[in-house]
Each structure stands twice: as C-alpha cells, then as structure tokens.
Backbone as CSV, one residue per row, in Angstrom:
resi,resn,N_x,N_y,N_z,CA_x,CA_y,CA_z,C_x,C_y,C_z
1,MET,-26.353,31.248,17.118,-24.966,31.244,17.536,-24.093,31.076,16.303
2,THR,-23.003,31.813,16.255,-22.090,31.699,15.115,-20.691,31.346,15.601
3,THR,-19.938,30.854,14.679,-18.528,30.578,14.904,-17.774,31.067,13.675
4,ARG,-16.495,30.939,13.712,-15.699,31.303,12.543,-14.653,30.240,12.309
5,GLY,-14.146,30.225,11.117,-13.153,29.226,10.765,-12.436,29.614,9.490
6,VAL,-11.646,28.690,8.997,-10.850,28.925,7.794,-10.947,27.699,6.889
7,LEU,-11.101,27.959,5.608,-10.996,26.936,4.575,-9.637,27.118,3.928
8,TYR,-8.831,26.068,3.948,-7.538,26.065,3.272,-7.645,25.095,2.106
9,VAL,-7.607,25.593,0.893,-7.494,24.723,-0.274,-6.001,24.670,-0.557
10,HIS,-5.386,23.548,-0.232,-3.934,23.434,-0.355,-3.491,23.191,-1.784
11,SER,-4.288,22.431,-2.533,-3.935,22.245,-3.943,-5.162,21.788,-4.719
12,ALA,-5.333,22.421,-5.857,-6.429,22.096,-6.765,-5.953,22.346,-8.190
13,PRO,-6.282,21.448,-9.111,-5.980,21.737,-10.509,-6.792,22.960,-10.955
14,ARG,-6.281,23.698,-11.889,-6.924,24.937,-12.352,-8.391,24.691,-12.750
15,ALA,-8.654,23.592,-13.430,-10.023,23.308,-13.899,-10.998,23.100,-12.742
16,LEU,-10.499,22.728,-11.586,-11.358,22.477,-10.433,-11.649,23.742,-9.619
17,CYS,-10.840,24.773,-9.789,-10.970,25.993,-8.980,-12.365,26.622,-9.036
18,PRO,-12.984,26.815,-10.211,-14.333,27.389,-10.211,-15.361,26.493,-9.520
19,HIS,-15.170,25.179,-9.602,-16.094,24.255,-8.947,-15.994,24.372,-7.424
20,VAL,-14.764,24.576,-6.929,-14.563,24.796,-5.494,-15.304,26.061,-5.074
21,GLU,-15.166,27.134,-5.856,-15.851,28.394,-5.530,-17.365,28.213,-5.529
22,TRP,-17.894,27.482,-6.488,-19.344,27.252,-6.546,-19.812,26.456,-5.333
23,ALA,-19.035,25.435,-4.945,-19.406,24.618,-3.791,-19.393,25.444,-2.510
24,VAL,-18.380,26.273,-2.355,-18.279,27.120,-1.161,-19.400,28.153,-1.158
25,THR,-19.703,28.724,-2.304,-20.818,29.666,-2.424,-22.122,29.001,-2.005
26,GLY,-22.322,27.774,-2.429,-23.539,27.047,-2.079,-23.692,26.852,-0.580
27,VAL,-22.582,26.662,0.119,-22.637,26.475,1.573,-22.800,27.806,2.291
28,LEU,-22.022,28.800,1.897,-22.016,30.071,2.623,-23.160,30.998,2.225
29,GLY,-23.731,30.793,1.049,-24.856,31.614,0.628,-24.472,32.941,0.014
30,ASP,-23.213,33.318,0.111,-22.701,34.531,-0.525,-21.760,34.119,-1.646
31,ARG,-21.770,34.911,-2.724,-20.878,34.599,-3.844,-19.427,34.661,-3.363
32,VAL,-18.683,33.625,-3.674,-17.288,33.522,-3.254,-16.395,33.526,-4.484
33,SER,-15.391,34.380,-4.445,-14.366,34.415,-5.477,-13.024,34.368,-4.745
34,LEU,-12.381,33.221,-4.781,-11.144,33.034,-4.034,-9.957,33.642,-4.772
35,ASP,-8.963,34.059,-4.005,-7.712,34.567,-4.566,-6.761,33.383,-4.725
36,TRP,-6.733,32.824,-5.918,-5.927,31.638,-6.184,-4.492,32.032,-6.466
37,THR,-3.544,31.314,-5.858,-2.122,31.524,-6.114,-1.494,30.172,-6.443
38,PRO,-0.408,30.165,-7.197,0.234,28.886,-7.521,0.694,28.160,-6.252
39,GLN,0.601,26.845,-6.267,1.042,26.018,-5.137,2.408,25.445,-5.488
40,PRO,3.480,26.018,-4.907,4.825,25.548,-5.268,5.109,24.094,-4.867
41,ALA,4.398,23.563,-3.907,4.629,22.168,-3.496,4.111,21.171,-4.527
42,SER,3.254,21.637,-5.430,2.720,20.771,-6.483,2.525,21.618,-7.735
43,PRO,3.577,21.795,-8.533,3.477,22.644,-9.711,2.281,22.264,-10.591
44,GLY,1.601,23.293,-11.063,0.420,23.095,-11.891,-0.869,23.108,-11.091
45,THR,-0.756,23.228,-9.771,-1.948,23.333,-8.941,-1.993,24.705,-8.275
46,TRP,-3.157,24.996,-7.695,-3.401,26.312,-7.120,-3.882,26.161,-5.689
47,ARG,-3.676,27.204,-4.893,-4.071,27.207,-3.498,-4.857,28.479,-3.184
48,ALA,-5.671,28.418,-2.138,-6.448,29.584,-1.701,-6.860,29.376,-0.246
49,GLU,-7.125,30.486,0.424,-7.612,30.445,1.802,-8.797,31.380,1.912
50,LEU,-9.717,30.996,2.785,-10.894,31.825,3.015,-11.297,31.720,4.474
51,SER,-11.335,32.834,5.164,-11.868,32.873,6.512,-13.365,33.079,6.401
52,TRP,-14.121,32.369,7.233,-15.572,32.419,7.141,-16.172,32.582,8.537
53,GLN,-17.415,33.013,8.555,-18.187,33.112,9.784,-19.561,32.539,9.498
54,GLY,-20.046,31.669,10.376,-21.343,31.057,10.134,-21.782,30.194,11.288
55,SER,-22.778,29.371,11.051,-23.302,28.485,12.085,-22.262,27.408,12.404
56,PRO,-22.380,26.772,13.583,-21.425,25.727,13.935,-21.377,24.566,12.943
57,SER,-22.382,24.383,12.129,-22.376,23.289,11.150,-21.655,23.645,9.851
58,THR,-21.187,24.865,9.730,-20.587,25.325,8.471,-19.360,24.508,8.079
59,ALA,-18.494,24.196,9.031,-17.277,23.443,8.695,-17.624,22.087,8.099
60,SER,-18.568,21.382,8.705,-18.925,20.060,8.178,-19.598,20.181,6.818
61,ARG,-20.379,21.229,6.619,-21.030,21.414,5.322,-20.000,21.741,4.239
62,LEU,-18.985,22.551,4.575,-17.925,22.852,3.607,-17.148,21.583,3.255
63,ALA,-16.764,20.813,4.281,-16.015,19.575,4.026,-16.823,18.614,3.163
64,SER,-18.109,18.519,3.428,-18.975,17.632,2.630,-19.111,18.116,1.197
65,ALA,-19.204,19.424,1.012,-19.357,19.984,-0.337,-18.118,19.730,-1.193
66,LEU,-16.949,19.635,-0.551,-15.696,19.445,-1.287,-15.264,17.982,-1.353
67,ARG,-15.940,17.150,-0.621,-15.582,15.737,-0.543,-15.795,15.038,-1.890
68,GLY,-14.880,14.133,-2.193,-15.056,13.315,-3.380,-14.293,13.788,-4.608
69,TRP,-13.701,14.960,-4.555,-12.880,15.405,-5.682,-11.476,14.883,-5.450
70,ASP,-11.096,13.887,-6.234,-9.863,13.144,-5.992,-8.582,13.965,-6.072
71,LEU,-8.596,15.045,-6.778,-7.360,15.816,-6.964,-7.262,17.022,-6.024
72,LEU,-8.133,17.093,-5.042,-8.210,18.254,-4.151,-7.622,17.924,-2.787
73,ARG,-6.767,18.816,-2.286,-6.265,18.749,-0.911,-6.808,19.969,-0.188
74,TYR,-7.452,19.731,0.962,-8.007,20.866,1.690,-8.134,20.567,3.171
75,GLU,-8.307,21.648,3.934,-8.616,21.563,5.352,-9.681,22.611,5.655
76,VAL,-10.541,22.283,6.597,-11.543,23.231,7.082,-11.464,23.200,8.600
77,THR,-11.371,24.374,9.196,-11.372,24.462,10.654,-12.535,25.320,11.113
78,ALA,-12.990,25.048,12.323,-14.017,25.871,12.971,-13.616,26.040,14.427
79,GLU,-13.744,27.242,14.923,-13.440,27.501,16.323,-14.588,27.025,17.207
80,PRO,-14.280,26.652,18.454,-15.365,26.312,19.364,-16.224,27.537,19.648
81,CYS,-17.475,27.319,19.997,-18.377,28.399,20.385,-19.202,27.894,21.565
82,PRO,-20.023,28.721,22.165,-20.779,28.272,23.341,-21.675,27.049,23.112
83,THR,-22.065,26.778,21.877,-22.964,25.643,21.623,-22.298,24.465,20.927
84,ALA,-21.007,24.578,20.595,-20.354,23.491,19.854,-18.847,23.510,20.072
85,GLU,-18.258,22.322,20.048,-16.805,22.193,20.062,-16.270,22.672,18.719
86,GLY,-14.971,22.888,18.657,-14.342,23.207,17.391,-14.201,21.952,16.552
87,GLU,-13.860,22.143,15.278,-13.698,21.012,14.369,-12.534,21.248,13.438
88,ARG,-12.007,20.145,12.948,-10.988,20.200,11.902,-11.253,19.057,10.937
89,TYR,-11.302,19.380,9.665,-11.422,18.394,8.600,-10.182,18.527,7.730
90,SER,-9.585,17.405,7.382,-8.440,17.383,6.467,-8.740,16.353,5.398
91,SER,-8.386,16.659,4.156,-8.654,15.725,3.072,-7.496,15.716,2.087
92,THR,-7.116,14.505,1.705,-6.086,14.333,0.680,-6.565,13.264,-0.304
93,PRO,-6.048,13.295,-1.525,-6.447,12.275,-2.498,-6.116,10.858,-2.036
94,ALA,-4.992,10.667,-1.379,-4.562,9.322,-0.983,-5.272,8.808,0.269
95,LEU,-5.593,9.700,1.201,-6.114,9.270,2.502,-7.604,9.496,2.689
96,GLY,-8.205,10.305,1.852,-9.608,10.647,2.052,-9.747,11.719,3.120
97,ILE,-10.855,11.682,3.860,-11.160,12.766,4.791,-10.931,12.327,6.243
98,PHE,-10.433,13.261,7.037,-10.211,13.065,8.469,-11.011,14.133,9.197
99,HIS,-11.648,13.739,10.288,-12.408,14.684,11.105,-11.956,14.565,12.554
100,ALA,-11.794,15.698,13.198,-11.458,15.713,14.620,-12.226,16.831,15.294
101,VAL,-12.601,16.578,16.535,-13.184,17.604,17.395,-12.016,18.295,18.078
102,THR,-12.074,19.623,18.164,-10.987,20.371,18.787,-11.506,21.191,19.958
103,GLY,-10.637,21.368,20.935,-10.965,22.155,22.108,-10.617,23.616,21.916
104,ILE,-10.754,24.361,22.973,-10.566,25.817,22.916,-9.153,26.224,22.499
105,HIS,-8.160,25.375,22.762,-6.779,25.702,22.406,-6.330,25.020,21.115
106,GLY,-7.264,24.389,20.426,-6.947,23.733,19.163,-6.506,22.294,19.300
107,ASP,-6.454,21.777,20.527,-6.075,20.382,20.728,-7.158,19.452,20.197
108,ILE,-6.743,18.317,19.654,-7.698,17.314,19.203,-8.231,16.570,20.420
109,LEU,-9.551,16.467,20.493,-10.218,15.753,21.577,-10.705,14.417,21.037
110,ILE,-10.192,13.325,21.588,-10.544,12.001,21.097,-11.574,11.390,22.043
111,PRO,-12.745,11.041,21.530,-13.781,10.442,22.384,-13.323,9.109,22.995
112,GLU,-13.808,8.852,24.177,-13.437,7.660,24.924,-13.670,6.374,24.134
113,ASP,-14.792,6.274,23.432,-15.078,5.041,22.699,-14.081,4.789,21.580
114,ARG,-13.586,5.852,20.971,-12.587,5.675,19.910,-11.251,5.216,20.487
115,LEU,-10.899,5.727,21.684,-9.677,5.270,22.344,-9.789,3.800,22.744
116,ARG,-10.946,3.416,23.292,-11.154,2.020,23.685,-11.073,1.102,22.455
117,ALA,-11.639,1.535,21.341,-11.592,0.730,20.122,-10.152,0.579,19.630
118,ALA,-9.363,1.627,19.728,-7.958,1.564,19.311,-7.187,0.578,20.179
119,VAL,-7.428,0.612,21.476,-6.761,-0.324,22.390,-7.188,-1.753,22.067
120,THR,-8.467,-1.968,21.831,-8.976,-3.299,21.504,-8.349,-3.818,20.214
121,ARG,-8.305,-2.975,19.174,-7.703,-3.404,17.900,-6.237,-3.785,18.094
122,SER,-5.512,-3.024,18.897,-4.094,-3.343,19.105,-3.938,-4.631,19.900
123,HIS,-4.796,-4.884,20.872,-4.741,-6.124,21.658,-5.098,-7.335,20.804
124,GLU,-5.944,-7.135,19.817,-6.347,-8.242,18.942,-5.389,-8.426,17.766
125,GLY,-4.311,-7.657,17.766,-3.290,-7.807,16.736,-3.625,-7.146,15.413
126,GLU,-4.613,-6.249,15.401,-5.007,-5.578,14.151,-4.157,-4.344,13.863
127,GLY,-3.242,-4.023,14.726,-2.375,-2.870,14.526,-1.686,-2.513,15.825
128,ARG,-0.637,-1.732,15.707,0.074,-1.276,16.904,-0.694,-0.112,17.527
129,LEU,-0.704,-0.029,18.846,-1.413,1.036,19.542,-0.893,2.401,19.111
130,GLU,0.404,2.531,18.968,0.981,3.812,18.551,0.432,4.244,17.188
131,ASP,0.335,3.312,16.254,-0.210,3.635,14.932,-1.682,4.022,15.012
132,GLU,-2.430,3.298,15.844,-3.849,3.616,16.036,-4.015,5.036,16.583
133,LEU,-3.192,5.385,17.569,-3.284,6.728,18.171,-2.869,7.816,17.183
134,GLN,-1.838,7.534,16.394,-1.409,8.511,15.388,-2.526,8.777,14.389
135,ARG,-3.247,7.731,14.030,-4.366,7.879,13.093,-5.491,8.696,13.730
136,LEU,-5.790,8.428,15.012,-6.830,9.194,15.709,-6.467,10.673,15.811
137,LEU,-5.169,10.967,15.848,-4.700,12.354,15.918,-4.539,12.993,14.538
138,GLY,-4.735,12.211,13.480,-4.638,12.757,12.127,-3.225,12.896,11.601
139,LYS,-2.281,12.208,12.213,-0.887,12.352,11.797,-0.637,12.006,10.329
140,PRO,-1.229,10.921,9.794,-0.986,10.664,8.368,-1.417,11.840,7.482
141,TRP,-2.514,12.506,7.822,-2.977,13.663,7.055,-2.028,14.839,7.253
142,ASP,-1.602,15.056,8.495,-0.645,16.134,8.753,0.647,15.915,7.974
143,ASP,1.143,14.673,7.969,2.382,14.375,7.245,2.236,14.674,5.756
144,GLU,1.098,14.313,5.183,0.904,14.540,3.750,0.670,16.020,3.430
145,LEU,-0.013,16.732,4.318,-0.368,18.128,4.035,0.724,19.129,4.427
146,GLU,1.642,18.740,5.284,2.625,19.697,5.791,3.403,20.427,4.685
147,PRO,3.897,19.748,3.640,4.591,20.501,2.588,3.690,21.536,1.910
148,PHE,2.403,21.252,1.822,1.464,22.180,1.194,1.160,23.354,2.125
149,ARG,1.106,23.102,3.420,0.902,24.176,4.401,2.095,25.119,4.387
150,TYR,3.280,24.544,4.396,4.496,25.345,4.430,4.610,26.225,3.188
151,ALA,4.258,25.664,2.051,4.328,26.411,0.791,3.351,27.579,0.795
152,GLY,2.333,27.533,1.658,1.336,28.589,1.709,1.661,29.709,2.675
153,GLU,2.759,29.592,3.433,3.090,30.645,4.384,3.287,31.971,3.659
154,GLY,2.701,32.995,4.204,2.804,34.321,3.610,1.783,34.576,2.524
155,ALA,0.956,33.588,2.221,-0.073,33.760,1.192,-1.183,34.642,1.730
156,PRO,-1.848,35.374,0.861,-2.918,36.255,1.333,-4.130,35.470,1.840
157,VAL,-4.736,35.994,2.872,-5.971,35.428,3.411,-7.042,36.490,3.264
158,ARG,-8.218,36.086,2.732,-9.316,37.022,2.542,-10.449,36.635,3.465
159,TRP,-10.980,37.621,4.177,-12.105,37.386,5.084,-13.391,37.549,4.342
160,LEU,-14.311,36.595,4.536,-15.634,36.695,3.922,-16.494,37.688,4.682
161,HIS,-16.451,37.618,6.012,-17.205,38.547,6.863,-16.259,39.157,7.865
162,GLN,-16.399,40.408,8.131,-15.597,41.040,9.161,-16.201,40.698,10.514
163,VAL,-15.363,40.242,11.438,-15.851,39.892,12.766,-15.948,41.150,13.601
164,VAL,-17.116,41.322,14.222,-17.339,42.519,15.034,-16.924,42.263,16.452
C-alpha cells in the first residue's frame, strides 16, 4: 500500500541544503535534487518543496532523518490511505518536532488519552486547558511556521513520482 505526501523545507542555511537532499535520498531511495529558492521570511536561508509517494511510514522516516538539525524548519505531510491515517510533522529550531495524526479531510485527530492527560494537567494546575489543547493541535508550531509558509506561496513544487 502506498500513500503520498509533501516535504516542505521552510528554511535551511545554504550549507545544510545538500545534507537535507542526502537525508531525503536515503529515505526515498531515489536521488533527490531539490529546487532551492531564497526564503524571504528569513534572509540568507533557502526553501524547497517535494511531493513524494511511498509507504505509509515514509513521513515518519523523513521527519526522523531531518530531526536534530537546529537551523532547519520543515513540515512533512502524508495523506491517509486504506492501511494508515494521515500524518503531519512540523519542526522548528525553538519548538522541536510536533506530530499529529490527520483524518481524510486534513483535520488533526487527537487520541482520547492525550485529551484526558490535558484535562488532568489543567485540573492539577500545570497549565490552562486552552493552552494544553492549542499545543495538542500544534498551534505554537503553526504560529512560528506561518510566515515561512506564506513566503513560499507560488513557489515551484516538484513531484518525485507521478501519481497514476
């Protein structure tokens, strides 16, 4: 079973760009050469997008391959397929990595145990429920990445595999 998704590299220093390509190549198994364009939201950095097709584990493998590079902002999405829910990974230098399961319409699906834990933490005074829910929905990551997403509108997207 296969799914498809998109890797958005929102910002990377020039020196990191070849390392990103090598990491993505290692996951996808095909040589990847991204079309890097300047990222106006962070002068001196570069952005790229890549649509991919692969097994349902591809998104998590891509996110793991890129994890740990402090100067990299990226997102990886995967569409749901008959054997797996969709996924979204977001990563920023300040916040680290966020993972969410997504449904057929792209909505974030929050597991019951995570909701119960958020309610418990708020009742115990460890945080406000609203803040806990915003974190479960990835709002801090969205807030940080939004200027980088907007700066990428109209940027070219290259498909790795043509979907039949």
